[in-house]
C-alpha positions in Angstrom: -11.7 -11.4 -1.0 -14.1 -8.7 -0.3 -13.8 -5.4 -2.2 -14.7 -2.7 0.4 -14.9 1.0 1.0 -14.3 2.4 4.4 -17.9 3.5 4.6 -19.2 0.0 4.9 -16.8 -1.4 7.5 -18.3 -1.5 10.9 -16.9 0.8 13.6 -15.8 -1.0 16.6 -13.9 0.2 19.7 -11.6 -2.8 19.5 -11.1 -2.7 15.7 -7.5 -2.5 14.5 -7.2 -1.9 10.7 -4.1 -1.7 8.6 -4.0 0.3 5.4 -1.5 -0.3 2.7 -1.3 2.5 0.0 0.8 2.4 -3.1 0.9 2.4 -6.9 1.0 -1.4 -7.0 2.3 -1.4 -10.6 2.2 -4.4 -10.4 1.4 -5.8 -6.9 4.0 -8.4 -6.1 4.9 -11.1 -3.6 6.9 -8.5 -1.5 3.7 -6.4 -1.0 1.8 -9.5 0.2 4.6 -10.7 2.5 4.9 -7.3 4.2 1.1 -7.0 4.5 0.8 -10.4 6.2 3.8 -9.7 8.4 2.2 -6.5 9.6 -1.2 -8.1 10.1 0.2 -10.8 12.4 2.8 -8.7 14.2 0.2 -6.0 15.1 -2.7 -8.3 15.5 -4.8 -6.4 12.9 -8.2 -7.5 11.9 -7.6 -6.7 8.2 -5.1 -5.2 5.9 -6.8 -3.0 3.3 -4.9 -2.4 0.1 -5.5 1.1 -1.3 -4.2 1.5 -4.9 -3.4 5.1 -5.7 -5.3 6.7 -8.5 -3.0 9.7 -9.3 0.0 9.6 -7.0 1.6 13.0 -6.5 5.1 11.8 -7.0 4.4 10.3 -10.4 2.9 11.6 -13.6 0.0 9.7 -15.2 2.2 8.9 -18.2 4.5 6.8 -15.9 1.9 4.5 -14.5 -0.5 1.8 -15.7 -4.2 2.9 -15.7 -5.7 2.5 -12.3 -8.4 0.0 -13.5 -5.6 -2.5 -14.3 -3.7 -1.9 -11.0 -6.9 -2.2 -9.0 -7.8 -5.5 -10.8 -4.4 -7.0 -10.2 -4.6 -6.2 -6.4 -8.1 -7.7 -6.2 -6.7 -10.9 -7.9 -3.7 -11.0 -5.6 -5.5 -10.8 -2.3 -8.5 -13.0 -3.2 -7.3 -16.0 -1.3 -6.7 -14.2 2.0 -9.7 -13.5 4.1 -7.7 -11.0 6.1 -6.9 -8.9 3.1 -9.3 -6.5 1.4 -9.2 -3.7 -1.3 -10.6 -0.2 -1.1 -11.1 1.9 -4.3 -11.4 5.3 -2.6 -8.1 6.6 -4.1 -8.7 4.9 -7.4 -12.0 6.6 -7.9 -11.0 10.0 -6.4 -10.4 12.9 -8.8 -7.1 14.7 -8.5 -4.0 13.7 -6.7 -4.0 10.9 -4.1 -2.7 12.6 -1.0 -2.3 10.3 2.0 -3.5 12.9 4.4 -6.8 13.3 2.5 -7.3 9.6 2.4 -6.8 9.4 6.2 -9.2 12.2 6.8 -11.8 10.3 4.8 -11.1 7.2 6.9 -11.4 9.1 10.1 -14.7 10.5 9.0 -15.9 7.0 8.6 -14.5 5.5 11.8 -14.4 8.4 14.2 -11.6 8.7 16.7 -12.1 5.4 18.5 -11.0 3.0 15.7 -7.2 2.2 15.6 -5.9 2.9 12.1 -2.4 1.8 11.0 -0.8 3.2 7.8 1.9 1.0 6.3 4.9 2.7 4.5 8.3 1.7 3.4 11.5 3.2 4.9 12.1 4.9 1.6 8.8 6.8 2.1 9.7 7.6 5.7 12.9 9.3 4.5 10.9 11.3 2.0 8.0 12.1 4.4 9.1 15.8 5.0 8.3 16.4 1.4 4.8 14.9 1.6 1.7 17.1 1.8 0.9 17.9 5.5 3.1 15.2 7.0 2.5 16.2 10.7 -1.3 15.8 10.1 -0.7 12.2 8.8 0.8 11.2 12.2 -2.2 12.8 14.0 -4.7 10.7 12.0 -3.1 7.3 12.1 -0.2 5.2 13.5 2.5 5.0 10.9 4.1 1.6 10.5 7.4 1.4 8.7 8.8 -1.7 6.9 12.4 -1.9 5.8 13.5 -1.2 2.2 17.1 -1.9 1.1 19.3 1.2 0.9 16.9 3.3 3.0 17.9 3.0 6.7 15.3 4.2 9.2 18.0 5.8 11.3 18.5 8.4 8.4 14.9 9.6 8.7 13.8 12.8 10.3 14.1 12.0 14.0 10.8 13.7 15.0 9.0 11.5 12.5 11.0 8.4 13.2 10.2 8.5 16.9 6.4 8.5 16.1 6.5 5.4 14.0 6.2 1.7 14.7 9.1 -0.2 13.0 8.2 -3.5 11.5 10.9 -6.2 11.9 10.1 -7.7 8.5 12.4 -9.1 5.8 13.8 -6.7 3.2 12.5 -7.3 -0.3 15.4 -6.6 -2.6 13.3 -6.3 -5.7 10.7 -3.8 -7.0 7.7 -3.3 -9.2 10.0 -1.4 -11.6 12.3 -4.4 -11.9 9.3 -6.7 -12.6 8.1 -4.3 -15.4 11.5 -4.3 -16.9 11.7 -8.1 -16.9 8.3 -8.3 -18.6 9.5 -5.8 -21.3 12.6 -8.0 -21.8 10.6 -11.2 -22.0 12.3 -12.5 -18.8 10.6 -14.8 -16.2 8.7 -13.1 -13.4 7.7 -16.5 -11.9 7.6 -16.4 -8.1 7.9 -12.6 -8.1 4.1 -12.1 -8.4 1.1 -14.3 -7.9 0.3 -16.5 -10.9 -3.1 -14.9 -11.3 -1.4 -11.5 -11.6 1.1 -12.8 -14.1 -1.8 -14.2 -16.2 -3.6 -10.8 -16.0 -0.5 -9.1 -17.2 -0.2 -11.5 -20.1 -3.9 -11.3 -21.0 -3.8 -7.5 -21.1 -0.4 -7.1 -22.7 0.8 -4.9 -19.9 4.4 -3.6 -19.7 5.3 -4.8 -23.2 
């Protein structure tokens, strides 16, 4: 695994990069499956995980400090040469707005690189409430993966028509459920990579 920032990735006319933003609290098997599915389906050179520092839809009191979330993602992707981690949002002050991250990426790559931004169907339904959603579509190709209970057909039709829809399996579990299981002392085996489970235990997270 190579920890990267967009500034040090080469710009290439043929480069196709996927970016996967999220809280990742914690990163789990579902995230990794979706990322690999998108990478192979879209023939992307890399999927870059982008843990949010201060997501606008959550207060800081609701989420684990970003240093832990970043470390867990780094551990989770270490065995996949096609995965990488960027800490731009983790180090950025203020809210982590997707449109600002995409502007940063566009400044690094210019207009010739092909950027793909991966979101769940739950986020697609909520997209009209995001900060400058129309600008997001101008800056990158939005790729939507299915989430149970959030049908793509219910999304804003103008936004839906501009997306690529990923025919990936639905993951019927969430990071919130994993945190609850840790609090209750229940097994999280097979839900997250073993190295992440060990990190959670070593740092007494979600107790």
